[in-house]
C-alpha positions as CSV (number, residue, x, y, z in Angstrom):
1,M,19.2,-20.9,2.5
2,P,19.9,-17.2,3.0
3,G,19.8,-16.4,-0.7
4,A,16.4,-18.0,-1.2
5,T,15.0,-16.1,1.8
6,S,16.3,-12.8,0.6
7,T,14.9,-13.4,-2.9
8,A,11.4,-14.3,-1.5
9,S,11.5,-11.2,0.7
10,D,12.5,-9.0,-2.2
11,T,9.8,-10.5,-4.3
12,L,7.1,-9.8,-1.7
13,A,8.5,-6.3,-1.1
14,D,8.2,-5.6,-4.9
15,A,4.7,-6.9,-4.9
16,I,3.7,-4.6,-2.1
17,Q,5.2,-1.6,-3.7
18,L,3.5,-2.3,-7.0
19,H,0.1,-2.7,-5.3
20,V,0.5,0.4,-3.1
21,G,1.8,2.3,-6.1
22,R,-1.5,2.1,-7.9
23,G,-3.4,3.5,-4.9
24,V,-0.8,6.3,-4.4
25,A,-1.0,7.2,-8.1
26,A,-4.8,7.6,-7.9
27,A,-4.4,9.8,-4.8
28,L,-1.8,12.0,-6.4
29,A,-3.9,12.3,-9.6
30,A,-6.8,13.5,-7.6
31,Q,-4.6,16.0,-5.9
32,A,-3.2,17.4,-9.2
33,K,-6.8,17.7,-10.5
34,A,-8.0,19.6,-7.4
35,Q,-5.0,22.0,-7.4
36,A,-5.7,23.2,-10.9
37,G,-7.2,26.7,-10.5
38,A,-7.6,26.5,-6.7
39,A,-7.7,29.8,-4.8
40,Q,-5.0,30.9,-2.5
41,L,-5.6,30.4,1.2
42,D,-5.5,34.1,1.8
43,A,-8.8,34.4,0.0
44,F,-10.4,32.8,3.1
45,R,-8.7,35.1,5.6
46,H,-12.0,36.7,6.5
47,L,-12.8,33.4,8.3
48,V,-9.8,33.7,10.6
49,R,-10.5,34.7,14.2
50,T,-8.1,36.1,16.7
51,G,-8.1,34.7,20.3
52,N,-6.3,34.9,23.6
53,W,-5.3,32.0,25.8
54,T,-2.6,30.6,28.0
55,E,0.2,28.2,27.0
56,V,2.8,26.6,29.3
57,W,6.4,26.4,28.1
58,P,9.6,25.6,29.9
59,D,11.9,28.6,30.8
60,Q,15.7,28.6,30.3
61,D,16.0,26.4,33.4
62,G,13.4,23.9,32.2
63,K,10.8,25.1,34.7
64,P,7.2,25.4,33.4
65,Q,6.1,29.0,32.9
66,S,2.7,30.3,31.7
67,R,2.6,32.6,28.7
68,Q,-0.3,34.7,27.5
69,V,-0.7,34.2,23.8
70,T,-2.6,36.1,21.1
71,G,-3.0,33.9,18.1
72,E,-4.9,33.4,14.9
73,V,-7.3,30.4,14.6
74,W,-7.4,29.2,11.0
75,T,-9.7,26.2,11.3
76,A,-12.7,27.7,9.5
77,A,-10.6,29.3,6.8
78,I,-8.6,26.1,5.9
79,Q,-11.7,23.9,6.1
80,A,-13.6,26.3,3.8
81,A,-10.8,26.2,1.2
82,L,-10.9,22.4,1.4
83,D,-14.7,22.2,1.0
84,Q,-14.7,24.7,-1.9
85,H,-11.7,23.6,-3.9
86,H,-11.0,20.1,-2.5
87,T,-7.4,21.2,-1.9
88,V,-5.5,23.8,0.2
89,T,-1.9,25.0,0.3
90,I,-0.7,26.5,3.5
91,P,2.2,28.9,3.0
92,A,5.1,29.6,5.3
93,R,4.7,32.5,7.7
94,P,6.5,33.6,10.9
95,Q,3.4,33.0,13.1
96,P,1.8,29.6,13.7
97,Y,-1.6,28.5,12.3
98,Y,-3.7,27.5,15.3
99,L,-6.6,25.0,15.0
100,D,-9.5,24.6,17.5
101,A,-10.9,21.5,15.8
102,P,-9.6,18.8,13.4
103,L,-9.3,19.6,9.7
104,V,-11.5,17.0,7.9
105,L,-10.5,15.7,4.4
106,K,-13.1,14.0,2.2
107,S,-12.4,11.6,-0.7
108,G,-10.3,13.2,-3.4
109,Q,-9.0,16.0,-1.2
110,S,-5.5,17.1,-0.4
111,L,-3.7,19.4,2.1
112,V,-0.2,20.6,1.3
113,A,1.8,22.8,3.7
114,D,5.1,24.5,3.3
115,A,7.7,22.7,5.5
116,R,8.1,25.9,7.5
117,A,4.4,26.3,8.2
118,E,3.7,25.4,11.8
119,I,0.2,24.1,12.5
120,R,-0.6,24.1,16.3
121,L,-3.5,22.7,18.2
122,Q,-5.0,25.3,20.5
123,P,-4.6,24.3,24.2
124,G,-7.4,22.2,25.6
125,V,-8.9,21.1,22.3
126,N,-7.6,17.6,22.9
127,T,-8.3,16.2,19.3
128,C,-6.3,15.2,16.3
129,L,-5.1,18.0,13.9
130,V,-6.2,16.4,10.7
131,R,-8.3,13.4,9.8
132,N,-10.5,11.8,7.1
133,E,-14.2,12.1,7.0
134,H,-15.9,8.7,7.3
135,F,-14.6,7.0,10.4
136,V,-15.9,3.5,11.3
137,G,-15.8,2.6,15.0
138,A,-15.8,-1.2,15.5
139,Q,-14.5,-2.0,18.9
140,D,-17.3,-4.6,19.6
141,G,-17.0,-6.6,16.4
142,P,-15.4,-6.8,13.0
143,V,-15.5,-3.8,10.7
144,P,-18.8,-4.1,8.7
145,A,-18.2,-5.5,5.2
146,D,-20.2,-2.7,3.6
147,A,-18.2,0.2,5.2
148,A,-17.4,2.5,2.3
149,P,-13.9,4.0,2.7
150,D,-12.7,7.5,2.0
151,R,-10.4,7.4,-1.1
152,N,-7.5,9.3,-2.6
153,I,-6.4,11.6,0.2
154,V,-3.0,13.4,0.4
155,I,-1.5,15.1,3.4
156,E,1.9,16.7,2.7
157,G,4.3,19.0,4.4
158,G,4.0,21.3,7.4
159,T,5.1,21.0,11.0
160,W,2.3,19.7,13.3
161,T,2.2,20.1,17.0
162,T,-0.2,19.6,19.9
163,L,2.0,21.6,22.2
164,A,3.4,18.9,24.5
165,T,6.1,21.4,25.4
166,S,7.8,19.1,27.9
167,R,7.6,15.5,29.1
168,D,5.1,16.5,31.8
169,Q,3.2,19.3,30.0
170,W,0.6,18.7,27.3
171,N,-1.3,22.0,27.4
172,G,-4.5,20.0,27.7
173,N,-4.0,18.0,24.5
174,A,-3.4,14.4,25.6
175,R,-5.8,12.3,23.6
176,G,-5.8,13.0,19.8
177,R,-9.6,12.3,19.5
178,S,-11.5,12.4,16.2
179,A,-13.8,15.2,17.3
180,K,-14.5,17.5,20.2
181,Q,-18.0,15.9,20.7
182,G,-19.3,12.6,19.5
183,D,-15.8,11.3,18.8
184,V,-15.1,7.7,17.8
185,P,-13.6,5.7,20.7
186,G,-10.0,4.6,20.4
187,C,-8.7,7.4,18.2
188,H,-5.3,8.7,19.3
189,G,-3.5,10.6,16.5
190,V,-2.0,13.9,15.4
191,V,-2.7,12.7,11.8
192,L,-5.7,10.3,12.1
193,L,-6.8,8.1,9.3
194,S,-9.3,5.3,9.6
195,N,-11.4,3.6,6.9
196,V,-9.4,4.9,4.0
197,C,-8.1,3.4,0.7
198,G,-5.4,5.2,-1.3
199,V,-3.8,7.7,1.1
200,V,-0.5,9.5,1.1
201,V,1.1,11.1,4.2
202,Q,4.5,12.6,3.3
203,K,7.2,15.2,3.9
204,L,5.9,16.4,7.2
205,T,7.2,16.9,10.7
206,V,5.4,16.0,13.9
207,R,6.8,18.1,16.8
208,Q,6.2,17.9,20.6
209,S,2.9,16.0,20.5
210,R,1.3,13.5,22.9
211,A,-0.8,11.4,20.6
212,F,0.5,8.9,18.0
213,G,2.2,10.9,15.2
214,V,0.3,9.1,12.4
215,H,-2.5,6.8,13.5
216,L,-3.9,4.4,10.9
217,S,-6.6,1.8,11.2
218,N,-8.8,-0.1,8.7
219,C,-6.6,1.2,5.9
220,R,-5.6,-0.1,2.5
221,D,-3.1,1.1,-0.1
222,F,-1.3,3.7,2.1
223,L,2.1,5.4,1.9
224,V,3.7,7.1,4.9
225,E,7.0,8.6,3.7
226,D,9.6,11.2,4.7
227,V,8.2,11.8,8.2
228,R,10.3,13.4,10.9
229,F,9.6,13.5,14.7
230,E,11.0,16.3,16.8
231,D,10.9,15.5,20.6
232,H,7.7,13.6,20.0
233,G,6.0,12.1,23.1
234,R,4.2,9.0,21.7
235,D,4.4,6.3,19.0
236,G,5.6,7.7,15.7
237,V,3.6,5.7,13.1
238,H,1.0,3.4,14.7
239,V,-1.0,1.0,12.6
240,N,-4.0,-1.1,13.7
241,G,-5.9,-3.7,11.7
242,P,-7.7,-4.5,9.6
243,T,-5.0,-3.2,7.3
244,A,-3.4,-4.4,4.1
245,F,-0.9,-3.1,1.6
246,G,1.0,-0.2,3.1
247,I,4.5,1.3,2.9
248,I,6.2,3.1,5.8
249,R,9.7,4.5,5.0
250,H,12.2,7.2,5.4
251,V,11.2,7.9,9.1
252,R,13.5,10.0,11.2
253,G,13.8,11.7,14.6
254,V,13.1,11.3,18.2
255,T,10.1,9.7,19.9
256,H,9.6,8.6,23.5
257,D,7.8,5.5,22.5
258,D,7.7,3.0,19.6
259,F,9.1,4.5,16.4
260,V,6.8,2.3,14.3
261,A,4.2,0.0,15.8
262,L,2.2,-2.6,13.9
263,N,-0.4,-3.8,16.4
264,A,-2.7,-6.6,15.3
265,W,-3.8,-6.8,18.9
266,E,-4.4,-3.6,20.8
267,W,-5.5,-2.1,24.1
268,L,-9.1,-1.0,23.8
269,G,-8.4,2.7,24.3
270,Y,-6.0,3.0,21.5
271,T,-7.7,1.7,18.3
272,P,-11.2,2.3,16.8
273,T,-11.0,-1.1,14.9
274,F,-9.4,-4.6,15.3
275,G,-8.2,-7.0,12.6
276,P,-5.3,-8.6,10.8
277,I,-2.4,-6.6,9.4
278,Q,-1.0,-7.9,6.1
279,H,1.6,-6.9,3.6
280,V,3.1,-3.8,5.1
281,L,6.6,-2.8,4.1
282,V,8.7,-0.9,6.6
283,E,12.2,0.4,5.5
284,D,14.8,3.0,6.2
285,V,13.8,3.9,9.8
286,S,16.5,5.9,11.7
287,G,16.5,7.4,15.1
288,T,19.2,8.9,17.3
289,D,21.2,7.7,20.2
290,R,20.1,10.4,22.6
291,A,19.8,9.2,26.2
292,S,16.3,8.4,27.4
293,G,14.6,11.0,29.7
294,D,12.4,8.2,31.0
295,Y,14.2,6.4,33.8
296,A,11.9,3.4,33.3
297,S,13.1,2.9,29.7
298,P,16.3,1.1,28.9
299,Y,16.3,2.5,25.3
300,P,17.4,5.9,24.0
301,D,14.5,8.2,23.1
302,G,15.4,8.1,19.5
303,T,15.8,4.4,19.1
304,A,14.5,3.3,15.7
305,E,12.3,0.6,17.3
306,I,9.7,-1.3,15.3
307,R,7.1,-3.0,17.4
308,L,5.1,-6.1,16.1
309,L,2.2,-6.9,18.4
310,P,0.4,-10.1,17.3
311,G,-2.8,-11.5,18.8
312,T,-6.4,-12.6,18.4
313,K,-9.0,-10.1,19.4
314,V,-11.9,-11.7,21.3
315,F,-15.1,-9.5,21.0
316,P,-17.9,-9.4,23.5
317,G,-19.9,-12.6,23.3
318,G,-16.8,-14.7,22.6
319,T,-16.4,-14.1,18.8
320,G,-13.1,-13.0,17.5
321,W,-10.6,-13.0,14.7
322,P,-9.0,-16.4,13.9
323,A,-5.4,-17.1,14.8
324,T,-4.3,-15.8,11.4
325,S,-5.0,-12.3,12.7
326,A,-1.6,-12.4,14.3
327,I,1.0,-10.6,12.3
328,A,2.9,-13.1,10.2
329,S,5.4,-11.8,7.6
330,S,3.5,-8.6,7.4
331,A,6.6,-6.4,7.8
332,I,9.8,-6.6,5.9
333,W,13.0,-4.7,6.5
């Protein structure tokens, strides 16, 4: 009976929203507490360094051209503001903020950027732009039961780019790793979150990037909301298990890959952890009908495609998740 099915779906959606809402409230409360009395970012300007490098951009005919760039690298300044005040606000300015390493958020920390503030990854860094602190890599077995997650993290606003300035030009930023050295295998995000509980990613734009826009794994109680993708070159929001109780909604724009992907099974190189995905609500996802630039793809680049990839992960030695690890009723539209 259609009516009964709809009622059951609505009931489950309400339950997910109620559960996630508690985690979101805790994260936003931690943000409000940290923001009280925090210093302005300009107080840390003495940590900004100026550098020179080359970037490749298409000219008016679409041909790649090298540009010599002089830019300001803000990694140390923004990280110091986070470490000292547990929060940072990045104001708008005409010039981009360059990063030469990921910004790392600890439990209870928040990063808020003006929508007009552009945060760029310096060419050749080949990491994510922002991540949480305590990653757990578990490609050879289940996530340890005693893995303590980071909690109550907020990432809001800004325009984030790894400088994938064309379909064939990535400016040396193809991977989205967790760190420049000693990175956790399988990470592949612009915003990278693994082993977190109570996290909000909202009101931001991911522009011309090669890694997944928002990559989540081993997460619980998360909200990804009001995210826009501008000529993005990989999955928009990509979720790996073990994951439970999340909301992904109000997603817009253009990707050249899956708009939203819920992958209970995954290729080894694209997740730090494996496990079931349960109780994830996906709603209000809208792309465009722009023709695909990839001749191998039958779908427009902005198709609001949602991928569900079920499966049982078999770890070395033959152990693995049971059949229930396959996605079943974990996403609702």
